[in-house]
Backbone as JSON, one array per atom type, in Angstrom:
{
  "sequence": "XXXXXXXXXXXXXXXXXXXXXXXXXXXXXXXXXXXXXXXXXXXXXXXXXXXXXXXXXXXXXXXXXXXXXXXXXXXXXXXXXXXXXXXXXXXXXXXXXXXXXXXXXXXXXXXXXXXXXXXXXXXXXXXXXXXXXXXXXXXXXXXXXXXXXXXXXXXXXXXXXXXXXXXXXXXXXXXXXXXXXXXXXXXXXXXXXXXXXXXXXXXXXXXXXXXXXXXXXXXXXXXXXXXXXXXXXXXXXXXXXXXXXXXXXXXXXXXXXXXXXXXXXXXXXXXXXXXXXXXXXXXXXXXXXXXXXXXXXXX",
  "N": [[0.86, -1.2, 0.0], [0.55, 2.18, -0.84], [1.92, 4.86, 0.96], [0.32, 7.81, 2.08], [1.16, 11.19, 1.45], [1.35, 13.67, 3.81], [1.44, 16.88, 4.11], [0.86, 18.66, 6.21], [1.36, 17.17, 8.43], [4.13, 16.79, 8.35], [4.86, 19.46, 8.59], [3.9, 20.02, 11.12], [5.56, 18.34, 12.65], [8.02, 19.51, 12.09], [7.62, 22.07, 13.18], [7.29, 21.35, 15.84], [9.83, 20.34, 16.37], [11.35, 22.68, 16.05], [10.32, 24.23, 18.14], [11.12, 22.72, 20.34], [13.86, 22.95, 20.03], [14.21, 25.74, 20.42], [13.37, 25.94, 23.09], [15.31, 24.38, 24.32], [17.7, 25.84, 23.82], [17.02, 28.22, 25.11], [16.8, 27.3, 27.74], [19.44, 26.49, 28.22], [20.79, 28.96, 27.92], [19.71, 30.54, 30.03], [20.42, 29.0, 32.19], [23.18, 29.34, 32.18], [23.27, 32.01, 32.91], [22.16, 32.05, 35.47], [22.8, 29.76, 36.9], [24.33, 27.71, 39.5], [27.58, 28.38, 40.95], [30.42, 26.38, 40.7], [32.04, 25.44, 43.52], [35.2, 25.31, 43.73], [38.11, 23.71, 45.11], [40.4, 25.12, 44.58], [39.74, 27.74, 44.94], [40.34, 28.4, 47.52], [42.98, 28.82, 47.53], [44.19, 31.42, 46.89], [45.24, 34.82, 46.33], [45.25, 37.24, 48.97], [44.55, 40.29, 50.86], [46.66, 40.13, 52.67], [48.96, 39.21, 51.36], [49.8, 41.47, 50.02], [50.37, 43.18, 51.99], [48.36, 44.79, 53.21], [46.13, 46.01, 55.61], [43.42, 44.04, 56.84], [40.11, 43.18, 57.6], [38.21, 40.34, 58.02], [34.91, 40.05, 57.1], [31.34, 39.7, 57.55], [27.98, 39.9, 56.44], [24.41, 40.26, 56.21], [21.87, 39.92, 53.68], [18.65, 41.38, 52.84], [17.03, 39.24, 52.26], [18.04, 37.16, 53.67], [20.53, 36.03, 52.98], [23.89, 35.3, 53.59], [26.68, 37.24, 53.13], [30.16, 37.49, 52.43], [33.24, 39.22, 53.02], [36.07, 41.47, 52.54], [37.2, 43.95, 54.59], [38.99, 46.83, 54.23], [40.53, 48.85, 56.21], [41.4, 52.27, 56.39], [43.41, 54.35, 58.11], [42.41, 57.51, 59.14], [41.09, 58.01, 56.76], [38.94, 59.77, 54.55], [37.02, 58.9, 52.85], [34.97, 56.21, 51.56], [35.02, 53.28, 49.62], [33.17, 50.95, 47.79], [33.62, 47.88, 46.25], [32.58, 46.02, 43.39], [32.29, 42.9, 41.93], [32.4, 41.16, 38.74], [30.05, 39.03, 36.91], [29.77, 35.93, 38.42], [32.19, 36.35, 39.61], [34.89, 36.74, 42.05], [35.96, 38.19, 45.16], [38.73, 38.46, 45.28], [39.39, 39.04, 42.69], [39.35, 41.76, 42.54], [41.49, 42.65, 43.94], [43.72, 44.11, 43.09], [42.81, 46.76, 42.19], [41.41, 47.36, 44.49], [43.31, 47.43, 46.64], [44.9, 49.37, 45.55], [43.23, 51.64, 45.63], [42.97, 51.78, 48.38], [45.59, 52.48, 49.13], [45.56, 54.97, 48.07], [44.23, 56.42, 49.93], [41.67, 55.64, 50.86], [39.01, 54.0, 52.65], [38.1, 50.64, 51.97], [35.76, 48.29, 50.78], [35.53, 45.02, 49.78], [33.69, 42.35, 48.42], [32.04, 39.12, 48.14], [29.53, 38.38, 45.84], [26.3, 36.79, 46.2], [26.25, 33.22, 46.05], [28.83, 33.02, 45.16], [32.42, 32.76, 45.6], [33.21, 33.07, 48.99], [30.71, 33.55, 49.99], [27.24, 32.7, 50.82], [26.08, 29.7, 49.32], [23.83, 29.99, 47.11], [21.14, 30.41, 44.7], [22.17, 32.47, 42.01], [22.21, 35.39, 39.87], [22.21, 37.53, 36.98], [22.5, 40.07, 37.83], [20.07, 40.77, 38.97], [19.24, 39.6, 41.57], [21.57, 40.36, 42.79], [21.4, 43.05, 43.27], [20.23, 43.33, 45.78], [22.35, 42.34, 47.25], [24.36, 44.29, 46.92], [23.11, 46.46, 48.15], [23.1, 45.53, 50.78], [25.85, 45.45, 51.24], [26.49, 48.16, 51.07], [25.04, 49.12, 53.26], [26.45, 47.84, 55.3], [28.99, 49.03, 55.03], [28.37, 51.6, 55.8], [27.92, 51.27, 58.5], [30.49, 51.01, 59.43], [31.81, 53.36, 58.66], [30.09, 55.81, 59.16], [29.9, 58.55, 58.53], [31.4, 59.04, 56.31], [31.86, 60.03, 52.9], [30.57, 58.05, 50.22], [31.54, 55.86, 47.64], [31.12, 53.89, 44.61], [32.58, 51.21, 42.8], [32.39, 49.22, 40.02], [32.46, 46.21, 38.03], [31.65, 44.96, 34.88], [28.85, 42.98, 35.25], [28.73, 43.86, 37.92], [29.2, 46.56, 37.59], [26.9, 47.37, 36.24], [24.97, 46.81, 38.22], [25.85, 48.61, 40.16], [25.27, 51.09, 38.96], [22.46, 50.94, 38.79], [21.67, 50.69, 41.5], [22.84, 52.97, 42.71], [21.49, 54.96, 41.38], [19.09, 55.24, 42.69], [19.79, 55.77, 45.26], [20.57, 58.38, 46.96], [22.65, 58.83, 48.71], [24.95, 57.73, 47.7], [27.89, 58.92, 46.43], [29.52, 58.94, 44.11], [30.26, 57.13, 41.09], [32.05, 54.54, 39.52], [31.99, 52.81, 36.57], [32.95, 50.03, 35.03], [33.03, 48.42, 32.03], [30.27, 47.97, 31.88], [27.02, 46.66, 31.03], [24.46, 48.12, 28.99], [21.89, 47.2, 28.64], [20.79, 44.06, 29.54], [19.51, 42.29, 27.85], [20.36, 43.09, 25.31], [23.03, 42.35, 25.35], [22.84, 39.55, 25.44], [21.52, 39.09, 23.01], [23.52, 39.98, 21.23], [25.46, 38.08, 21.73], [24.23, 35.75, 20.79], [24.16, 36.38, 18.04], [26.88, 36.55, 17.56], [27.6, 33.92, 17.75], [26.49, 32.92, 15.51], [23.76, 32.37, 15.34], [20.25, 33.16, 15.09], [19.14, 36.11, 16.72], [16.49, 36.68, 17.15], [13.93, 34.3, 17.16], [15.16, 33.65, 19.58], [16.0, 35.28, 21.73], [13.58, 36.27, 22.78], [12.4, 33.85, 23.58], [14.25, 32.99, 25.52], [14.02, 35.05, 27.37], [11.35, 34.78, 28.27], [11.51, 32.18, 29.34], [13.41, 32.61, 31.34], [12.02, 34.33, 33.04], [9.97, 32.59, 33.88], [11.41, 30.43, 35.04], [13.39, 31.56, 36.71], [12.41, 33.86, 37.84], [12.6, 36.56, 37.04], [12.52, 39.07, 34.46], [14.32, 40.09, 31.52], [14.02, 42.79, 31.12], [14.19, 43.95, 33.6], [16.79, 44.52, 34.01], [18.25, 46.98, 33.07], [20.38, 49.27, 33.01], [20.57, 51.52, 31.41], [18.17, 52.81, 31.59], [18.23, 53.9, 34.07], [20.48, 55.45, 34.5], [20.48, 58.22, 34.12], [19.46, 59.26, 36.44], [21.52, 59.45, 38.2], [22.8, 61.92, 38.08], [23.16, 65.01, 39.87], [25.51, 63.71, 40.56], [28.86, 62.5, 40.08], [29.91, 60.41, 37.33], [31.99, 57.9, 36.09], [32.64, 56.23, 33.24], [34.12, 53.33, 32.03], [35.59, 51.46, 29.44], [36.63, 48.75, 27.39], [37.84, 48.99, 24.09], [37.83, 46.81, 22.42], [35.99, 45.0, 23.42], [34.49, 41.96, 23.43], [32.44, 40.68, 24.71], [30.64, 42.5, 25.98], [29.77, 44.79, 23.91], [31.46, 47.85, 22.95], [29.7, 49.82, 22.32], [27.75, 49.85, 24.29], [28.86, 51.33, 26.39], [29.01, 53.84, 25.2], [26.31, 54.39, 24.79], [25.36, 54.47, 27.43], [26.82, 56.66, 28.38], [25.81, 58.7, 26.78], [23.19, 58.78, 27.7], [23.45, 59.53, 30.34], [23.47, 62.12, 32.84], [25.27, 65.22, 33.45], [27.83, 65.67, 35.97], [29.99, 63.75, 33.86], [32.14, 61.18, 32.6], [33.76, 59.44, 29.96], [35.8, 56.85, 29.34], [37.32, 55.3, 26.92], [39.26, 52.58, 26.24], [41.81, 51.82, 24.06], [42.29, 48.84, 22.04], [41.58, 46.87, 23.95], [40.21, 44.23, 25.87], [37.2, 42.83, 27.42], [36.73, 44.11, 30.6], [39.43, 44.65, 30.81], [40.83, 46.98, 31.24], [42.23, 47.77, 33.58], [44.5, 46.19, 33.47], [45.92, 47.05, 31.29], [47.41, 49.3, 31.92], [48.32, 49.48, 34.92], [49.1, 51.39, 36.88], [48.34, 53.89, 35.76], [45.61, 53.46, 35.53], [44.71, 53.07, 38.23], [45.46, 55.55, 39.26], [43.85, 57.34, 37.78], [41.24, 56.53, 38.52], [41.34, 56.83, 41.31], [41.8, 59.61, 41.54], [39.44, 60.51, 40.39], [37.52, 59.7, 42.32], [38.46, 61.21, 44.48], [37.95, 63.82, 43.61], [35.18, 63.63, 43.17], [34.07, 62.8, 45.6], [35.2, 64.42, 47.44], [38.1, 65.8, 48.96]],
  "CA": [[0.0, 0.0, 0.0], [1.31, 3.42, -0.93], [1.63, 5.8, 2.05], [-0.08, 9.14, 1.66], [1.99, 12.31, 1.9], [0.56, 14.65, 4.54], [2.35, 18.01, 4.38], [0.62, 19.27, 7.51], [2.03, 16.35, 9.43], [5.54, 17.14, 8.35], [4.96, 20.81, 9.1], [3.73, 19.94, 12.58], [6.77, 17.75, 13.23], [9.07, 20.53, 11.99], [7.34, 23.11, 14.17], [7.59, 20.79, 17.15], [11.27, 20.3, 16.54], [11.82, 24.04, 16.25], [9.95, 24.66, 19.49], [11.99, 22.02, 21.28], [15.18, 23.57, 19.93], [14.15, 27.05, 21.09], [13.31, 25.72, 24.52], [16.62, 23.89, 24.77], [18.66, 26.95, 23.83], [16.6, 29.13, 26.17], [17.15, 26.7, 29.03], [20.89, 26.56, 28.35], [21.17, 30.36, 28.12], [19.36, 31.03, 31.36], [21.23, 28.26, 33.16], [24.47, 30.0, 32.22], [23.12, 33.27, 33.61], [21.68, 31.93, 36.84], [23.19, 28.51, 37.53], [25.27, 27.83, 40.63], [29.02, 28.34, 40.7], [31.09, 25.24, 41.32], [33.0, 25.91, 44.52], [36.39, 24.47, 43.61], [39.09, 23.84, 46.19], [41.42, 26.1, 44.21], [39.32, 29.06, 45.41], [40.96, 28.65, 48.82], [44.4, 29.08, 47.33], [44.28, 32.63, 46.1], [45.85, 35.93, 47.06], [44.42, 38.03, 49.87], [45.28, 41.51, 51.21], [47.87, 39.84, 53.45], [50.11, 39.1, 50.46], [50.24, 42.79, 49.6], [50.62, 43.94, 53.21], [47.28, 45.75, 53.46], [45.32, 45.52, 56.73], [42.15, 43.49, 56.36], [39.19, 42.49, 58.5], [37.24, 39.45, 57.35], [33.6, 40.49, 57.57], [30.14, 39.03, 57.03], [26.76, 40.66, 56.65], [23.27, 39.56, 55.62], [20.95, 40.65, 52.82], [17.3, 41.41, 53.39], [16.38, 37.95, 52.07], [18.67, 36.17, 54.54], [21.77, 35.46, 52.44], [25.1, 35.83, 54.23], [27.77, 37.59, 52.22], [31.44, 37.62, 53.13], [34.11, 40.12, 52.3], [37.25, 42.04, 53.17], [37.15, 45.38, 54.91], [40.34, 47.37, 54.26], [40.41, 50.15, 56.89], [42.5, 53.21, 56.17], [43.39, 55.32, 59.2], [42.27, 58.9, 58.73], [40.47, 58.14, 55.45], [37.71, 60.57, 54.51], [36.13, 58.32, 51.87], [34.82, 54.75, 51.55], [34.7, 52.76, 48.3], [32.7, 49.56, 47.74], [33.94, 47.27, 44.96], [31.63, 44.99, 42.94], [32.87, 42.03, 40.92], [31.56, 40.78, 37.61], [29.24, 37.82, 37.01], [30.51, 34.75, 38.9], [33.51, 36.74, 40.08], [35.2, 36.65, 43.48], [36.53, 39.45, 45.65], [40.16, 38.56, 44.97], [39.53, 39.64, 41.37], [39.48, 43.21, 42.7], [42.56, 42.93, 44.9], [44.59, 45.15, 42.56], [42.2, 48.07, 42.3], [41.02, 47.59, 45.89], [44.45, 47.87, 47.44], [45.35, 50.63, 44.98], [42.39, 52.7, 46.19], [43.33, 51.89, 49.81], [46.83, 53.25, 49.21], [45.25, 56.35, 47.7], [43.61, 57.1, 51.06], [40.26, 55.29, 51.01], [38.54, 52.72, 53.16], [37.61, 49.84, 50.84], [35.05, 47.04, 51.05], [35.41, 44.06, 48.69], [32.85, 41.26, 48.91], [31.55, 38.15, 47.18], [28.1, 38.3, 45.64], [25.67, 35.5, 46.54], [26.59, 32.1, 45.2], [30.21, 33.14, 44.66], [33.47, 32.89, 46.6], [32.92, 32.58, 50.34], [29.34, 33.86, 50.37], [26.34, 31.56, 50.83], [25.83, 29.05, 48.04], [22.41, 30.1, 46.78], [21.01, 30.81, 43.3], [22.59, 33.82, 41.66], [21.58, 35.89, 38.65], [23.16, 38.36, 36.24], [22.32, 41.44, 38.3], [18.78, 40.98, 39.61], [19.38, 39.35, 43.01], [22.77, 41.04, 43.28], [21.05, 44.39, 43.75], [20.09, 43.2, 47.23], [23.68, 42.15, 47.82], [25.06, 45.57, 46.99], [22.44, 47.25, 49.19], [23.59, 45.04, 52.07], [27.25, 45.87, 51.37], [26.47, 49.59, 51.36], [24.58, 49.28, 54.64], [27.55, 47.44, 56.18], [30.03, 50.06, 54.97], [27.93, 52.76, 56.56], [28.1, 51.01, 59.93], [31.9, 51.19, 59.74], [32.18, 54.77, 58.46], [28.77, 56.42, 58.92], [29.95, 59.93, 58.05], [32.3, 59.16, 55.15], [31.27, 59.94, 51.56], [30.63, 56.67, 49.73], [31.57, 55.66, 46.19], [31.03, 52.52, 44.12], [33.27, 50.84, 41.57], [31.92, 47.9, 39.62], [32.96, 45.63, 36.79], [30.7, 44.15, 34.12], [27.58, 42.95, 35.97], [28.84, 44.7, 39.11], [29.07, 47.96, 37.17], [25.48, 47.59, 35.97], [24.29, 46.85, 39.5], [26.24, 49.86, 40.82], [24.49, 52.18, 38.36], [21.04, 50.82, 39.14], [21.47, 50.97, 42.93], [23.19, 54.36, 43.01], [20.48, 55.84, 40.79], [18.0, 55.44, 43.65], [20.35, 55.98, 46.6], [21.26, 59.67, 46.87], [23.83, 58.88, 49.57], [26.12, 57.33, 46.91], [28.4, 60.18, 45.91], [30.19, 58.84, 42.82], [30.25, 55.76, 40.57], [32.9, 54.13, 38.4], [31.38, 51.64, 35.94], [33.88, 49.46, 34.06], [32.51, 47.34, 31.18], [28.86, 47.72, 32.17], [26.05, 46.57, 29.95], [23.36, 49.09, 29.02], [20.69, 46.38, 28.8], [21.28, 42.68, 29.48], [18.95, 41.65, 26.67], [21.19, 43.41, 24.15], [24.25, 41.54, 25.45], [22.47, 38.18, 25.07], [21.27, 39.1, 21.57], [24.81, 40.09, 20.54], [26.15, 36.79, 21.87], [23.61, 34.83, 19.83], [24.63, 36.73, 16.69], [28.31, 36.21, 17.47], [27.69, 32.47, 17.59], [25.91, 32.55, 14.23], [22.36, 31.98, 15.44], [19.42, 34.37, 15.07], [18.74, 36.64, 18.03], [15.04, 36.5, 17.23], [13.16, 34.47, 18.4], [15.84, 33.05, 20.73], [16.0, 36.2, 22.87], [12.24, 36.27, 23.38], [12.19, 32.57, 24.26], [15.09, 32.98, 26.71], [13.44, 36.0, 28.3], [10.16, 34.16, 28.89], [11.95, 31.05, 30.16], [14.07, 33.16, 32.51], [10.97, 34.8, 33.94], [9.27, 31.44, 34.47], [12.27, 29.54, 35.84], [14.25, 32.25, 37.67], [11.66, 34.89, 38.55], [12.76, 37.95, 36.58], [12.65, 39.25, 33.03], [15.5, 40.86, 31.15], [13.72, 44.23, 31.2], [14.54, 44.43, 34.94], [18.23, 44.79, 34.06], [18.51, 47.99, 32.05], [20.99, 50.48, 33.57], [20.35, 52.64, 30.51], [16.96, 53.5, 32.03], [18.44, 54.46, 35.41], [21.73, 56.19, 34.63], [20.26, 59.67, 34.17], [19.12, 59.66, 37.8], [22.74, 59.67, 38.98], [23.16, 63.34, 38.08], [24.45, 65.62, 39.51], [26.67, 62.99, 41.1], [29.73, 62.17, 38.94], [29.97, 59.05, 36.8], [33.1, 57.59, 35.19], [32.41, 54.99, 32.47], [35.35, 52.79, 31.45], [35.25, 50.31, 28.59], [37.62, 48.34, 26.41], [37.37, 49.18, 22.71], [37.67, 45.5, 21.77], [35.19, 44.14, 24.29], [33.67, 41.06, 22.64], [31.3, 40.22, 25.5], [29.73, 43.63, 26.06], [30.35, 45.71, 22.92], [31.76, 49.19, 23.44], [28.53, 50.68, 22.11], [27.03, 49.96, 25.55], [29.45, 52.47, 27.11], [28.62, 55.08, 24.53], [24.89, 54.61, 25.05], [25.22, 54.89, 28.83], [27.35, 58.01, 28.5], [24.86, 59.62, 26.14], [21.96, 58.88, 28.51], [23.76, 60.05, 31.67], [23.57, 63.56, 33.03], [26.57, 65.73, 33.89], [29.13, 65.46, 35.33], [30.21, 62.39, 33.4], [33.33, 60.94, 31.8], [33.77, 58.15, 29.27], [37.18, 56.5, 29.03], [37.39, 54.13, 26.05], [40.67, 52.2, 26.21], [42.05, 51.12, 22.79], [42.87, 47.49, 21.98], [41.39, 46.29, 25.29], [39.02, 43.37, 25.95], [36.24, 43.0, 28.51], [37.31, 44.31, 31.94], [40.89, 44.61, 30.71], [41.43, 48.3, 31.37], [43.18, 47.82, 34.69], [45.73, 45.47, 33.14], [46.68, 47.72, 30.24], [48.37, 50.17, 32.61], [47.79, 49.45, 36.28], [49.35, 52.64, 37.59], [47.5, 54.94, 35.18], [44.22, 53.14, 35.84], [44.46, 53.38, 39.64], [45.58, 56.99, 39.44], [42.67, 58.04, 37.25], [40.07, 56.2, 39.34], [41.5, 57.45, 42.63], [41.6, 61.05, 41.39], [38.0, 60.71, 40.15], [36.83, 59.62, 43.6], [38.87, 62.34, 45.31], [37.18, 64.99, 43.15], [33.75, 63.43, 43.28], [33.64, 62.61, 46.99], [35.82, 65.42, 48.28], [39.4, 65.42, 49.46]],
  "C": [[0.89, 1.24, 0.0], [0.91, 4.35, 0.21], [1.29, 7.16, 1.48], [0.86, 10.19, 2.23], [1.08, 13.36, 2.54], [1.46, 15.83, 4.91], [2.12, 18.64, 5.73], [1.27, 18.47, 8.63], [3.51, 16.66, 9.52], [5.77, 18.54, 8.91], [4.83, 20.82, 10.62], [4.97, 19.38, 13.26], [7.92, 18.76, 13.2], [8.88, 21.62, 13.04], [7.63, 22.61, 15.58], [9.07, 20.72, 17.42], [11.87, 21.67, 16.77], [11.52, 24.53, 17.66], [10.84, 24.01, 20.53], [13.4, 22.62, 21.25], [15.25, 24.92, 20.61], [14.18, 26.88, 22.59], [14.65, 25.25, 25.07], [17.65, 24.99, 24.85], [18.32, 27.94, 24.93], [16.99, 28.59, 27.54], [18.66, 26.77, 29.26], [21.35, 27.98, 28.64], [20.9, 30.8, 29.55], [20.08, 30.26, 32.46], [22.61, 28.9, 33.3], [24.4, 31.32, 32.99], [22.9, 33.09, 35.1], [22.16, 30.69, 37.59], [24.24, 28.69, 38.6], [26.72, 27.77, 40.17], [29.6, 27.12, 41.4], [32.18, 25.75, 42.26], [34.22, 24.97, 44.53], [37.35, 24.73, 44.76], [40.13, 24.91, 45.88], [41.05, 27.5, 44.69], [39.96, 29.41, 46.75], [42.41, 29.1, 48.66], [44.57, 30.27, 46.39], [44.91, 33.72, 46.94], [44.8, 36.68, 47.87], [45.16, 39.35, 50.15], [46.56, 41.27, 52.0], [49.1, 39.8, 52.55], [50.65, 40.46, 50.04], [50.36, 43.75, 50.78], [49.63, 45.1, 53.4], [46.43, 45.21, 54.6], [43.93, 45.12, 56.26], [41.38, 42.85, 57.5], [38.29, 41.6, 57.66], [35.87, 39.73, 57.94], [32.5, 39.66, 56.93], [28.94, 39.9, 57.34], [25.65, 39.98, 55.85], [22.45, 40.49, 54.74], [19.55, 40.62, 53.43], [16.5, 40.14, 53.12], [17.17, 36.81, 52.74], [19.91, 35.5, 54.01], [22.96, 36.12, 53.13], [26.19, 36.01, 53.19], [29.04, 37.79, 53.03], [32.4, 38.46, 52.31], [35.33, 40.52, 53.09], [37.01, 43.54, 53.37], [38.57, 45.86, 55.07], [40.27, 48.76, 54.9], [41.64, 51.01, 56.65], [42.42, 54.29, 57.24], [43.35, 56.74, 58.65], [41.59, 59.09, 57.39], [39.17, 58.92, 55.53], [36.67, 59.97, 53.58], [36.08, 56.81, 52.01], [34.37, 54.33, 50.16], [34.28, 51.3, 48.43], [32.95, 49.03, 46.33], [33.02, 46.11, 44.65], [32.23, 44.2, 41.79], [31.9, 41.82, 39.76], [30.8, 39.49, 37.89], [30.12, 36.61, 37.34], [31.92, 35.08, 39.37], [33.67, 36.54, 41.57], [35.99, 37.9, 43.88], [38.02, 39.58, 45.36], [40.41, 39.1, 43.57], [39.8, 41.14, 41.45], [40.6, 43.59, 43.66], [43.46, 44.05, 44.4], [44.0, 46.54, 42.72], [41.81, 48.37, 43.74], [42.17, 48.08, 46.74], [45.04, 49.17, 46.88], [44.54, 51.8, 45.53], [42.65, 52.87, 47.69], [44.6, 52.74, 49.96], [46.61, 54.71, 48.84], [44.45, 57.07, 48.78], [42.14, 56.83, 51.27], [40.09, 54.04, 51.87], [37.94, 51.95, 51.99], [36.91, 48.59, 51.36], [34.98, 46.23, 49.75], [34.61, 42.88, 49.21], [32.48, 40.33, 47.77], [30.03, 38.26, 47.06], [27.59, 36.91, 46.01], [26.06, 34.42, 45.53], [28.01, 32.08, 44.7], [31.18, 33.21, 45.84], [33.09, 32.27, 47.92], [31.51, 32.89, 50.81], [28.45, 32.61, 50.27], [26.11, 31.02, 49.42], [24.33, 29.01, 47.8], [22.32, 30.51, 45.3], [21.44, 32.26, 43.08], [21.83, 34.28, 40.43], [22.63, 36.7, 37.91], [22.92, 39.84, 36.57], [21.04, 41.68, 39.05], [18.87, 40.79, 41.12], [20.56, 40.11, 43.6], [22.51, 42.49, 43.7], [20.86, 44.38, 45.26], [21.45, 43.05, 47.9], [24.42, 43.47, 47.96], [24.41, 46.48, 48.04], [22.92, 46.83, 50.58], [25.03, 45.47, 52.3], [27.33, 47.36, 51.7], [26.06, 49.84, 52.81], [25.69, 48.91, 55.62], [28.63, 48.52, 56.2], [29.64, 51.28, 55.79], [28.02, 52.52, 58.06], [29.54, 51.22, 60.34], [32.33, 52.65, 59.64], [30.91, 55.57, 58.15], [28.81, 57.82, 58.32], [30.79, 60.11, 56.79], [31.52, 59.16, 53.85], [31.55, 58.57, 50.96], [30.6, 56.63, 48.21], [31.51, 54.19, 45.85], [31.9, 52.36, 42.89], [32.85, 49.42, 41.24], [32.45, 47.51, 38.26], [31.9, 44.75, 36.17], [29.34, 44.15, 34.82], [27.62, 43.84, 37.19], [28.74, 46.17, 38.79], [27.61, 48.29, 36.9], [24.69, 47.7, 37.26], [24.6, 48.15, 40.24], [25.44, 51.03, 40.27], [23.05, 52.13, 38.84], [20.78, 51.14, 40.61], [21.75, 52.43, 43.24], [22.14, 55.33, 42.47], [19.39, 56.18, 41.79], [18.48, 55.6, 45.08], [21.16, 57.27, 46.58], [22.49, 59.78, 47.76], [25.09, 58.38, 48.86], [26.63, 58.55, 46.17], [29.03, 60.12, 44.55], [30.25, 57.38, 42.41], [31.27, 55.63, 39.45], [32.32, 52.83, 37.86], [32.29, 51.16, 34.81], [33.2, 48.29, 33.35], [31.06, 46.98, 31.49], [28.07, 47.46, 30.9], [25.02, 47.69, 30.11], [22.04, 48.39, 29.23], [21.12, 44.93, 28.6], [20.73, 41.96, 28.25], [19.78, 41.9, 25.43], [22.49, 42.61, 24.16], [23.96, 40.11, 24.99], [22.22, 38.09, 23.57], [22.57, 39.15, 20.79], [25.58, 38.78, 20.61], [25.55, 35.75, 20.93], [24.14, 35.11, 18.42], [26.09, 36.36, 16.5], [28.51, 34.72, 17.25], [26.99, 31.98, 16.32], [24.49, 32.05, 14.28], [21.5, 33.24, 15.54], [19.02, 34.82, 16.47], [17.24, 36.53, 18.24], [14.7, 35.19, 16.52], [13.85, 33.94, 19.66], [15.81, 33.96, 21.95], [14.65, 36.21, 23.56], [11.98, 34.99, 24.15], [13.0, 32.52, 25.56], [14.53, 33.91, 27.79], [12.24, 35.39, 29.03], [10.56, 33.0, 29.79], [12.61, 31.54, 31.44], [13.05, 33.67, 33.53], [10.25, 33.66, 34.63], [10.16, 30.67, 35.44], [13.0, 30.29, 36.97], [13.62, 33.52, 38.27], [11.89, 36.32, 38.14], [12.92, 37.96, 35.07], [13.83, 40.16, 32.73], [15.26, 42.36, 31.25], [14.04, 44.81, 32.57], [16.0, 44.85, 35.03], [18.62, 45.71, 32.9], [19.08, 49.25, 32.72], [20.77, 51.71, 32.7], [19.13, 53.45, 30.94], [17.15, 54.22, 33.36], [19.56, 55.48, 35.46], [21.52, 57.69, 34.73], [19.98, 60.15, 35.59], [20.34, 59.81, 38.71], [23.09, 61.15, 39.1], [22.46, 64.07, 39.23], [25.66, 64.94, 40.14], [27.53, 62.49, 39.94], [29.75, 60.69, 38.62], [31.17, 58.94, 35.87], [32.8, 56.23, 34.55], [33.73, 54.6, 31.83], [34.97, 51.58, 30.61], [36.4, 50.02, 27.64], [37.06, 48.43, 25.0], [37.1, 47.85, 22.02], [36.93, 44.51, 22.68], [34.27, 43.28, 23.43], [32.44, 40.59, 23.39], [30.23, 41.29, 25.6], [30.28, 44.71, 25.13], [30.45, 47.14, 23.44], [30.6, 50.15, 23.22], [27.7, 50.84, 23.38], [27.55, 51.15, 26.36], [29.0, 53.78, 26.51], [27.15, 55.4, 24.77], [24.67, 55.08, 26.49], [25.7, 56.33, 29.0], [26.39, 59.03, 27.91], [23.62, 59.83, 27.0], [22.21, 59.52, 29.86], [23.75, 61.57, 31.68], [24.98, 63.94, 33.47], [26.61, 65.8, 35.42], [29.35, 63.99, 34.99], [31.48, 62.33, 32.56], [33.19, 59.57, 31.15], [35.19, 57.88, 28.79], [37.17, 55.2, 28.23], [38.86, 53.79, 25.85], [40.93, 51.37, 24.95], [42.62, 49.71, 23.0], [42.73, 46.73, 23.3], [40.12, 45.45, 25.32], [38.18, 43.67, 27.18], [36.97, 43.05, 29.86], [38.84, 44.29, 31.92], [41.59, 45.92, 30.96], [42.48, 48.39, 32.45], [44.53, 47.24, 34.27], [46.52, 46.12, 32.01], [47.74, 48.65, 30.82], [47.85, 50.35, 34.03], [47.93, 50.79, 36.99], [48.45, 53.76, 37.07], [46.03, 54.72, 35.54], [43.89, 53.52, 37.28], [44.51, 54.88, 39.87], [44.33, 57.72, 38.96], [41.43, 57.77, 38.11], [40.15, 56.87, 40.7], [41.28, 58.95, 42.56], [40.13, 61.37, 41.12], [37.24, 60.7, 41.47], [37.21, 60.79, 44.51], [38.11, 63.61, 44.91], [35.7, 64.81, 43.46], [33.23, 63.34, 44.71], [34.25, 63.65, 47.93], [37.12, 64.91, 48.86], [39.5, 65.57, 50.97]]
}
């Protein structure tokens, strides 16, 4: 018997396969954004402020949803300013040891800490900036208990830079912000990554957004520093970005700078990848950031 050809059946099978593929990619994407960090033993064998002869108190503080975060408090005798440092996605506080101790030597108290699910902080689900907003609020509250009268500044990298902008926008007590390699909108970063891998951003971005909202409780629209950055003014903002950033294209820095109010600076560093500005010239980088905070927070 000759089998009948049913085009609608083949079309249905094709559509089902496409839907399954979209769901699989969306699940993989959001798992990469929100999945737990593997706590490897090598994390214990890293540099601390002790190696660079900077005084350090090991500290812990809790977020408003009960997560315990752990960090290093670098007290500077006679310092008039306090700086809180924020790592990138899945980063650890030792990543900021260079800039942190550099700012300490420039006359600042410094707080470096691990976001939730990272480093020595509680192993709980993380995100790409949504839950970390609570973490930064807790870090700011802790810093104020140590130096209640000191002007407070934030320096963040990648996701930490985006979180710094969003939190500072609604906290008038933050006096100045340095944002290195921040995204303007997380959805645009994900779309660019899809295109870089040779797959269409649409409809993958929409599928990932919906899956992220269902599985992890937030949509990508919640992570748009571009919508908040104008509220920083008249507090100063320094945007730093590598010209050859493949993860978060340099256009994000230019968009943030255009949307921000004065005073603002945009330092685009040539031939530099994502979060690579510090390593191109450590001394020049620390000097520029330290001088920015001295001007912005007062000497």
